[in-house]
N, C-alpha and C positions, 0 to 999 in steps of 0.2 A: 854737570848737573846745574842749570840757570838758579841761582837764589833769590835774583831781584830782577824783576823788570821793570825798570825806570825810563823816564822820558828819554834822559842825556845818553843811557847805556846801560845794558844787561850787564850783571856781575855773576860769572859763573864760578863754581867752588869745584876746582879738582883734588878730592881726597890725596889719591893716591901721588900727588906731587907736593900737597902741603901749600897749595897754589890759588889765589884767585884770578881770574880773568877780568877785566873791564872791557866789555866790546862798547866803544863810544860810536854814538849813531849818528852824529854831525853836530852843528851849533847847537850851543846850549847857553841859556843866561848864566848869571851867576848860582842863583837859588837853586837851579837844576845840578848844575855843575857840583856845587858842593854838596848836593844831597847823594849824590854817587859816590863820593869820596867818604862822608859820613856813613852810610850806609856799609862801605869796606870797613870801616874803624868796627862796625857794629857786629861785622861777619868775623873779622879778628879776633875781638873780644868773647864771641860765642864759642868759636871753633877751638881757639887755644892752643892748635898746632900749627897755625897756617905762618910759614916763613917768607912768602916770595908775592909779589904782584906782578903780572904781565898787564900792561896797559894797551890794550890793541887801539892804538892811534890812529890809524889809516883815514880814519873817515872824522877824525876830530875835526872841530870848527875851531873859529880864532876863542883863546882863550885869555881873558881880562891878566894883565900883568898881579894885580890885586890878589886874583883867585890863586896864581900860582906861587906868591908871597905867602899866602893864608895857608896853603899847603906846607910850605916848607917852615913854617913856623909854628902853625896851629895842628895840624892834621899828622905831620911825619913824627912828631915825638911822640903823639899817643900810639899810632901803628907802629914805630920802635918800641915802645913798653910793651906792645902786646906781643912782639917775636917777628916784626919785618926786618929783614937782613938784606933782599935782592929787589930790585925792580927794572924790569925789561919792559923798555918802550917797543913796539912794534911801529916805525916812524910814519908818521903822516903825510899824506899826499898835497896838505895846505899848507904852504911857506909860512903863513901866520901861525898855524898851528905848531910847525916844527920849532919857532920861535919860542913859543909858550913850552913847550918840552924842554928845549935848552936854558929858558929862565929858571926853569923850575929845578934842573940839573944844577944852576950855578949858585941857587938859592937855598939848596937843600942842606949842603954843608955838615954832613952827618957821616957815620960811619956805614953807611949804607951802599952797597954794589950795586951801580947802576950802568946798565949797556942799552945799545940800541941794537935792531933787529929791522931785517925786511919782509920777516915773516913769521908767524907765530911759531912754526915750527922751530924754526931756530931759536926762537925765545924759550921754548920749551926744553930744548937741548940744554942752553946753559942754566937753566933754573933746576935741571936735574943733575947737572954736576956736583 
């Protein structure tokens, strides 16, 4: 079920997996990018049972280092406080977007389990383990 349809991404809630999927649509500016992350935080707060995020980054555009740093330092602590334990990335086609995902992983430095996948189905299998 799509919970939020935003300019940068749709956010889908998968109740039986206790998971949300961020379906990135392409390039977004900092404001649009952070809106998706902040809406994800709100959904975690509201639902209280969500444990995982699948970030479908296949179409993700370039993300500024400041934004991935912001996620690691500001957003992740909130998400972890609300129950986040796993993040699965469906790898982007754009090499620059892949650099952003890699930077996020380096900066996260948390107890999160983070893995990369080629397909959403593979990511869902890992989330369900």
